[in-house]
PAVEXLO-36447 format. One line per field, with one value per residue: residue in three letters; x, y, z of N, C-alpha, C, O in turn. Coordinates in Angstrom, 1 decimal, always signed. Example, Ala and Ser with C-alpha at 12.3 -4.5 7.8 and 13.67 -1.06 7.14 Angstrom:
2
type (ALA / SER) .
n.px (+13.2 / +12.8) .
n.py (-5.7 / -2.2) .
n.pz (+7.8 / +7.1) .
ca.px (+12.3 / +13.7) .
ca.py (-4.5 / -1.1) .
ca.pz (+7.8 / +7.1) .
c.px (+13.2 / +12.9) .
c.py (-3.3 / +0.0) .
c.pz (+7.8 / +7.9) .
o.px (+14.2 / +13.4) .
o.py (-3.3 / +1.1) .
o.pz (+8.5 / +8.0) .
//
This chain:
114
type (MET / PRO / GLU / PRO / ASP / LYS / ARG / GLU / LEU / ILE / ALA / LEU / PHE / GLU / TYR / ALA / ARG / PRO / ARG / ILE / ILE / GLN / SER / MET / GLU / LEU / ARG / HIS / CYS / PRO / HIS / SER / GLY / PHE / TYR / ASN / PRO / VAL / ASP / ASP / GLU / CYS / THR / PHE / CYS / HIS / GLN / GLY / MET / GLU / CYS / VAL / TRP / MET / ASN / ARG / ASN / ASP / ASN / LEU / VAL / ALA / LEU / GLU / GLU / LYS / SER / ILE / GLU / GLU / LEU / LYS / GLN / GLN / LEU / LEU / MET / ALA / VAL / ASP / PHE / VAL / ASP / ALA / ASN / LEU / THR / PRO / HIS / HIS / LEU / SER / ARG / ARG / LYS / CYS / ASP / CYS / ASP / ASN / CYS / ALA / TRP / LEU / ARG / LYS / VAL / GLU / GLU / THR / LEU / ALA / ARG / TYR) .
n.px (-8.8 / -5.8 / -4.6 / -1.7 / +1.4 / +2.9 / +5.5 / +6.8 / +6.7 / +8.2 / +10.7 / +11.6 / +12.6 / +15.1 / +17.0 / +16.6 / +17.1 / +20.1 / +20.9 / +19.9 / +21.0 / +23.7 / +23.9 / +23.6 / +25.0 / +26.4 / +28.4 / +28.4 / +26.0 / +24.1 / +22.5 / +23.1 / +21.8 / +19.2 / +16.2 / +14.9 / +12.1 / +11.7 / +13.9 / +15.5 / +17.7 / +17.3 / +14.8 / +15.4 / +17.3 / +19.0 / +18.8 / +16.6 / +14.2 / +15.3 / +16.3 / +13.9 / +12.6 / +14.4 / +14.2 / +11.7 / +11.8 / +14.1 / +16.4 / +15.7 / +13.1 / +10.0 / +8.8 / +6.9 / +4.7 / +3.5 / +0.9 / -0.3 / -0.8 / +0.8 / +3.3 / +3.5 / +3.3 / +5.7 / +7.5 / +7.1 / +8.1 / +10.8 / +11.4 / +11.1 / +13.3 / +15.5 / +15.2 / +15.5 / +18.1 / +19.4 / +21.7 / +21.9 / +22.2 / +20.5 / +18.0 / +16.5 / +15.4 / +14.4 / +16.3 / +18.5 / +20.6 / +21.6 / +21.9 / +20.2 / +18.2 / +17.2 / +16.1 / +14.2 / +12.5 / +11.6 / +10.1 / +8.2 / +6.9 / +6.0 / +4.2 / +2.4 / +1.0 / -0.8) .
n.py (+36.7 / +37.8 / +37.2 / +35.3 / +36.8 / +35.6 / +36.1 / +36.8 / +34.4 / +32.7 / +34.0 / +33.1 / +30.5 / +30.9 / +30.8 / +28.2 / +26.4 / +26.3 / +25.5 / +23.0 / +21.6 / +21.8 / +20.1 / +17.6 / +14.4 / +13.7 / +12.3 / +9.5 / +9.0 / +7.5 / +8.9 / +11.5 / +13.2 / +13.5 / +12.4 / +9.2 / +7.5 / +4.8 / +3.4 / +1.3 / +2.1 / +4.8 / +4.7 / +3.6 / +5.2 / +7.2 / +9.9 / +10.4 / +12.1 / +14.7 / +14.7 / +14.4 / +16.8 / +18.7 / +18.2 / +19.0 / +21.7 / +23.1 / +25.4 / +25.1 / +24.7 / +26.2 / +28.1 / +30.0 / +29.0 / +27.3 / +26.6 / +28.6 / +27.1 / +24.8 / +25.9 / +26.8 / +24.4 / +23.1 / +24.9 / +24.4 / +21.8 / +22.4 / +23.9 / +22.0 / +20.4 / +22.2 / +22.8 / +20.3 / +19.9 / +21.6 / +22.3 / +21.3 / +23.7 / +25.6 / +25.5 / +27.5 / +29.4 / +32.0 / +33.6 / +33.3 / +34.4 / +33.3 / +32.4 / +30.3 / +30.2 / +32.8 / +32.7 / +30.6 / +31.9 / +34.0 / +32.7 / +31.5 / +33.8 / +34.9 / +32.9 / +32.9 / +35.2 / +34.6) .
n.pz (+35.1 / +33.6 / +30.2 / +29.6 / +28.4 / +25.6 / +24.7 / +27.1 / +28.5 / +26.7 / +26.8 / +29.2 / +28.7 / +27.8 / +29.8 / +30.8 / +28.7 / +28.0 / +30.6 / +31.0 / +28.8 / +29.4 / +31.6 / +30.6 / +29.6 / +26.8 / +25.4 / +25.1 / +23.9 / +21.4 / +19.7 / +19.8 / +21.6 / +20.5 / +21.1 / +20.7 / +20.5 / +19.9 / +20.4 / +22.6 / +24.1 / +24.5 / +25.8 / +28.2 / +29.2 / +31.6 / +31.2 / +29.8 / +30.1 / +30.0 / +27.4 / +26.0 / +26.7 / +25.7 / +23.0 / +22.5 / +23.1 / +22.2 / +20.6 / +17.9 / +17.8 / +17.2 / +19.5 / +19.6 / +18.2 / +19.9 / +22.3 / +25.0 / +27.3 / +26.8 / +26.8 / +29.4 / +30.8 / +29.9 / +31.0 / +33.7 / +33.8 / +33.3 / +35.6 / +37.6 / +36.9 / +37.3 / +40.0 / +41.2 / +40.8 / +42.5 / +45.2 / +48.7 / +50.2 / +49.1 / +50.2 / +51.3 / +49.2 / +49.0 / +50.2 / +48.7 / +46.0 / +43.7 / +40.2 / +39.5 / +41.5 / +41.3 / +38.7 / +39.1 / +41.0 / +39.3 / +37.3 / +38.9 / +39.9 / +37.4 / +36.4 / +38.5 / +38.1 / +36.2) .
ca.px (-7.3 / -5.3 / -4.0 / -0.2 / +2.1 / +3.7 / +6.9 / +7.3 / +6.9 / +9.2 / +11.9 / +12.1 / +13.2 / +16.5 / +17.8 / +16.5 / +17.7 / +21.5 / +21.1 / +19.6 / +22.0 / +25.0 / +23.9 / +23.5 / +26.2 / +26.1 / +29.5 / +28.1 / +24.6 / +24.1 / +21.6 / +23.6 / +20.8 / +17.9 / +15.4 / +14.3 / +11.2 / +11.6 / +15.2 / +15.6 / +18.7 / +16.6 / +13.7 / +15.9 / +18.4 / +18.8 / +18.6 / +15.5 / +13.3 / +16.0 / +16.3 / +12.5 / +12.4 / +15.2 / +13.7 / +10.4 / +12.0 / +15.4 / +16.4 / +15.2 / +11.6 / +9.3 / +8.0 / +5.8 / +3.6 / +2.9 / -0.1 / +0.1 / -0.8 / +1.9 / +4.5 / +3.5 / +3.6 / +7.1 / +8.3 / +7.0 / +9.1 / +12.2 / +11.4 / +11.3 / +14.7 / +16.4 / +15.0 / +16.0 / +19.6 / +20.0 / +22.4 / +21.1 / +22.2 / +19.5 / +16.7 / +15.8 / +15.6 / +14.1 / +17.5 / +19.6 / +20.6 / +22.3 / +21.1 / +19.2 / +17.2 / +16.6 / +15.2 / +13.0 / +11.5 / +11.0 / +9.1 / +7.1 / +6.1 / +5.3 / +3.1 / +1.4 / +0.1 / -1.8) .
ca.py (+36.6 / +38.2 / +36.2 / +35.5 / +37.2 / +34.5 / +36.5 / +36.7 / +33.0 / +32.2 / +34.5 / +32.3 / +29.3 / +31.2 / +30.3 / +26.8 / +25.6 / +26.0 / +24.8 / +21.5 / +21.0 / +21.6 / +19.0 / +16.3 / +13.7 / +13.2 / +11.6 / +8.1 / +8.9 / +7.1 / +9.8 / +12.9 / +14.0 / +13.5 / +11.3 / +8.3 / +6.7 / +3.4 / +2.8 / +0.9 / +2.8 / +6.0 / +4.4 / +3.2 / +6.1 / +8.1 / +11.3 / +10.4 / +13.3 / +15.8 / +14.7 / +14.7 / +18.2 / +19.5 / +18.0 / +19.8 / +23.1 / +23.7 / +26.6 / +24.8 / +24.6 / +27.5 / +28.2 / +30.9 / +28.3 / +26.5 / +27.2 / +29.2 / +26.0 / +24.0 / +26.7 / +26.8 / +23.0 / +22.9 / +25.7 / +23.7 / +20.7 / +23.0 / +24.3 / +20.7 / +20.0 / +23.1 / +22.7 / +19.0 / +20.0 / +22.5 / +21.7 / +21.5 / +25.1 / +26.4 / +25.2 / +28.8 / +30.2 / +33.4 / +34.3 / +33.0 / +35.2 / +32.7 / +32.5 / +29.3 / +30.6 / +34.0 / +32.2 / +29.9 / +33.0 / +34.8 / +31.8 / +31.4 / +35.1 / +35.1 / +32.0 / +33.3 / +36.3 / +34.1) .
ca.pz (+35.0 / +32.3 / +29.3 / +29.6 / +27.2 / +25.1 / +24.7 / +28.4 / +28.8 / +25.8 / +27.3 / +30.4 / +28.2 / +27.5 / +30.9 / +31.0 / +27.7 / +28.3 / +31.9 / +30.8 / +27.9 / +30.2 / +32.6 / +29.9 / +29.2 / +25.4 / +24.8 / +24.7 / +23.3 / +20.0 / +18.9 / +20.1 / +22.4 / +19.9 / +21.7 / +19.8 / +21.4 / +19.6 / +20.7 / +24.0 / +24.8 / +24.9 / +26.7 / +29.6 / +29.6 / +32.8 / +30.7 / +28.9 / +30.2 / +29.6 / +26.0 / +25.5 / +26.9 / +24.8 / +21.6 / +22.4 / +23.4 / +21.9 / +19.7 / +16.6 / +17.9 / +17.2 / +20.7 / +19.3 / +17.7 / +21.0 / +23.1 / +26.3 / +28.2 / +26.6 / +27.3 / +30.9 / +31.2 / +29.6 / +31.9 / +34.9 / +33.8 / +33.5 / +37.0 / +38.3 / +36.6 / +37.9 / +41.4 / +41.6 / +40.7 / +43.5 / +46.3 / +49.9 / +50.8 / +48.5 / +50.8 / +51.5 / +48.0 / +49.2 / +50.6 / +47.7 / +44.8 / +42.6 / +38.9 / +39.5 / +42.4 / +40.7 / +37.6 / +39.7 / +41.5 / +38.2 / +36.7 / +39.9 / +39.8 / +36.1 / +36.3 / +39.5 / +37.6 / +35.2) .
c.px (-6.8 / -4.6 / -2.5 / +0.3 / +3.1 / +5.2 / +7.6 / +7.6 / +8.1 / +10.6 / +12.5 / +12.8 / +14.7 / +17.4 / +17.8 / +17.2 / +19.2 / +21.7 / +20.9 / +20.6 / +23.3 / +25.0 / +23.9 / +24.9 / +25.9 / +27.2 / +29.2 / +26.7 / +24.7 / +23.3 / +22.0 / +22.5 / +19.4 / +17.2 / +14.7 / +13.4 / +11.1 / +13.0 / +15.3 / +16.6 / +18.1 / +15.6 / +14.2 / +17.1 / +18.1 / +18.5 / +17.4 / +14.6 / +14.0 / +16.0 / +14.9 / +12.3 / +13.1 / +14.7 / +12.4 / +10.7 / +13.3 / +15.3 / +15.8 / +13.7 / +11.0 / +8.3 / +6.8 / +4.5 / +2.9 / +1.9 / +0.4 / +0.2 / +0.4 / +3.2 / +4.6 / +3.8 / +5.1 / +8.0 / +8.3 / +8.0 / +10.5 / +12.4 / +11.8 / +12.8 / +15.7 / +16.4 / +15.6 / +17.5 / +20.2 / +20.7 / +21.6 / +21.1 / +21.2 / +18.1 / +15.9 / +16.1 / +15.3 / +15.3 / +18.7 / +19.5 / +21.3 / +21.3 / +20.0 / +18.0 / +16.4 / +15.7 / +14.0 / +12.0 / +10.8 / +9.9 / +7.9 / +6.2 / +5.4 / +4.1 / +2.0 / +0.5 / -1.0 / -2.6) .
c.py (+37.0 / +37.1 / +36.4 / +36.0 / +36.1 / +34.9 / +36.5 / +35.3 / +32.4 / +32.7 / +33.7 / +31.0 / +29.6 / +30.8 / +28.8 / +25.9 / +25.3 / +25.2 / +23.3 / +20.9 / +20.8 / +20.5 / +17.6 / +15.7 / +13.1 / +12.4 / +10.2 / +7.9 / +8.6 / +8.1 / +11.3 / +13.8 / +14.1 / +12.2 / +10.5 / +7.3 / +5.2 / +2.7 / +2.5 / +1.7 / +4.2 / +5.8 / +4.2 / +4.1 / +7.0 / +9.6 / +11.4 / +11.7 / +14.5 / +15.9 / +15.0 / +16.2 / +19.1 / +19.4 / +18.7 / +21.3 / +23.7 / +24.8 / +26.4 / +24.7 / +26.0 / +27.6 / +29.1 / +30.2 / +27.4 / +27.3 / +27.7 / +28.0 / +25.1 / +24.7 / +26.6 / +25.4 / +22.7 / +23.7 / +25.0 / +22.5 / +21.2 / +23.4 / +23.1 / +20.3 / +20.9 / +22.9 / +21.4 / +19.0 / +21.0 / +21.8 / +22.1 / +23.0 / +26.0 / +26.1 / +26.4 / +29.7 / +31.6 / +34.2 / +34.1 / +33.8 / +34.6 / +32.7 / +31.5 / +29.7 / +31.8 / +33.6 / +31.5 / +30.9 / +33.7 / +33.9 / +31.7 / +32.7 / +35.3 / +34.2 / +32.4 / +34.4 / +35.9 / +33.0) .
c.pz (+33.6 / +31.5 / +29.4 / +28.3 / +26.8 / +25.1 / +26.0 / +28.8 / +28.0 / +26.3 / +28.5 / +29.9 / +27.9 / +28.6 / +31.0 / +30.0 / +27.9 / +29.6 / +31.7 / +29.9 / +28.6 / +31.1 / +31.9 / +29.5 / +27.8 / +24.7 / +24.3 / +24.2 / +21.8 / +19.1 / +19.2 / +20.7 / +21.7 / +20.3 / +20.6 / +20.6 / +21.1 / +19.9 / +22.2 / +24.8 / +25.3 / +26.0 / +28.1 / +30.0 / +30.8 / +32.4 / +29.8 / +28.9 / +29.8 / +28.0 / +25.4 / +25.6 / +25.9 / +23.4 / +21.4 / +22.5 / +23.0 / +21.0 / +18.3 / +16.6 / +18.0 / +18.4 / +20.5 / +18.8 / +18.7 / +21.7 / +24.4 / +27.3 / +28.0 / +27.0 / +28.8 / +31.4 / +31.0 / +30.6 / +33.3 / +35.0 / +34.0 / +35.0 / +37.9 / +38.2 / +37.4 / +39.5 / +41.9 / +41.6 / +41.7 / +44.6 / +47.6 / +50.5 / +50.1 / +49.1 / +51.1 / +50.3 / +48.1 / +49.5 / +49.6 / +46.5 / +43.6 / +41.3 / +38.9 / +40.3 / +41.9 / +39.6 / +38.1 / +40.3 / +40.4 / +37.5 / +37.6 / +39.9 / +38.5 / +36.0 / +37.3 / +39.0 / +36.7 / +35.9) .
o.px (-7.4 / -4.1 / -2.0 / -0.2 / +4.0 / +6.1 / +8.7 / +8.6 / +8.9 / +11.6 / +13.7 / +13.6 / +15.5 / +18.6 / +18.8 / +17.8 / +19.6 / +22.7 / +21.7 / +21.1 / +23.9 / +26.1 / +24.1 / +25.8 / +25.2 / +27.1 / +29.6 / +26.2 / +25.3 / +23.4 / +21.3 / +22.4 / +18.5 / +17.5 / +14.1 / +13.9 / +10.6 / +13.1 / +15.0 / +16.4 / +18.5 / +15.4 / +13.5 / +17.7 / +16.9 / +18.1 / +17.3 / +14.2 / +13.4 / +15.8 / +14.8 / +11.7 / +12.6 / +14.7 / +12.1 / +9.8 / +13.6 / +14.2 / +15.5 / +13.1 / +11.5 / +7.2 / +5.8 / +3.4 / +1.9 / +1.9 / +1.5 / +1.1 / +1.0 / +4.1 / +5.7 / +4.6 / +5.8 / +9.0 / +9.3 / +8.6 / +11.3 / +13.5 / +12.6 / +13.4 / +16.5 / +17.4 / +16.2 / +18.1 / +21.5 / +20.3 / +20.8 / +20.2 / +21.1 / +17.1 / +14.7 / +16.9 / +15.9 / +15.4 / +19.7 / +18.4 / +21.6 / +20.1 / +18.9 / +16.8 / +15.2 / +14.6 / +12.9 / +10.8 / +9.6 / +8.9 / +6.8 / +5.0 / +4.2 / +3.0 / +0.8 / -0.7 / -1.9 / -3.5) .
o.py (+36.7 / +36.1 / +37.5 / +35.8 / +35.8 / +34.1 / +36.1 / +35.0 / +31.7 / +32.0 / +33.6 / +30.4 / +28.7 / +30.5 / +28.2 / +24.9 / +24.1 / +24.4 / +22.5 / +19.8 / +19.7 / +19.9 / +16.6 / +16.5 / +12.0 / +12.0 / +9.7 / +6.8 / +9.3 / +8.1 / +12.2 / +15.0 / +14.8 / +11.1 / +11.0 / +6.4 / +4.5 / +1.5 / +3.4 / +1.9 / +4.6 / +6.5 / +4.6 / +3.9 / +7.4 / +10.3 / +12.4 / +12.2 / +15.4 / +16.9 / +15.7 / +16.8 / +20.0 / +20.3 / +19.1 / +22.1 / +24.8 / +25.2 / +27.3 / +24.6 / +26.9 / +27.2 / +28.9 / +30.7 / +26.8 / +28.5 / +27.3 / +28.0 / +24.7 / +24.0 / +26.4 / +25.3 / +22.1 / +23.2 / +25.0 / +22.2 / +20.6 / +23.2 / +23.1 / +19.9 / +20.4 / +22.9 / +21.4 / +18.2 / +21.2 / +20.7 / +23.0 / +23.4 / +27.2 / +26.5 / +26.4 / +30.6 / +32.4 / +35.4 / +34.8 / +33.9 / +35.3 / +32.9 / +31.8 / +29.7 / +32.0 / +34.1 / +31.7 / +30.7 / +34.0 / +34.5 / +31.8 / +32.6 / +35.8 / +34.7 / +32.1 / +34.5 / +36.6 / +32.4) .
o.pz (+32.6 / +32.1 / +29.2 / +27.2 / +27.5 / +25.5 / +26.2 / +29.5 / +28.5 / +26.3 / +28.6 / +30.7 / +27.9 / +28.3 / +31.2 / +30.3 / +28.0 / +29.7 / +32.3 / +30.2 / +28.5 / +31.4 / +32.5 / +29.2 / +27.7 / +23.6 / +23.3 / +24.0 / +21.1 / +17.9 / +18.7 / +20.4 / +22.2 / +19.9 / +19.7 / +21.2 / +21.9 / +19.7 / +23.0 / +25.9 / +26.4 / +26.9 / +29.0 / +31.0 / +30.9 / +33.2 / +29.1 / +27.9 / +29.2 / +27.4 / +24.4 / +24.7 / +25.3 / +22.6 / +20.3 / +22.1 / +23.5 / +20.6 / +17.7 / +15.5 / +18.7 / +18.3 / +21.1 / +18.9 / +18.5 / +21.7 / +24.8 / +28.1 / +29.0 / +27.6 / +29.3 / +32.4 / +31.9 / +31.0 / +34.0 / +36.0 / +34.6 / +35.5 / +38.7 / +39.1 / +38.1 / +40.1 / +43.0 / +42.3 / +41.6 / +45.0 / +47.6 / +51.1 / +50.5 / +48.5 / +51.0 / +50.4 / +47.4 / +49.3 / +49.8 / +45.9 / +42.7 / +41.5 / +38.5 / +39.9 / +42.0 / +39.5 / +37.6 / +40.1 / +40.5 / +37.2 / +37.2 / +39.9 / +38.5 / +35.6 / +37.1 / +39.5 / +36.4 / +35.2) .
//
């Protein structure tokens, strides 16, 4: 199997980052979206996983320094998030051309090559 191109994997984060940020409700967050693992508010917050993901993958993080395996794992988490937020009419993604479904197919195709 060929080794994945990091640049290709990193480019896929450009869609997921704003998608996850836009879905977050940060008005009442005491940490402005910066996950604090020792704060009970973060531990029990309904957005905990989104905050953790963003803190590991936002624009301030050097994705180039991550391993291929870590990038793939983080992309799979983003896929789960985007997929979970689709409305029921997206059940047949193969026929849907919306941005979400197109990105999900692109990630699936990219990861399948490796």
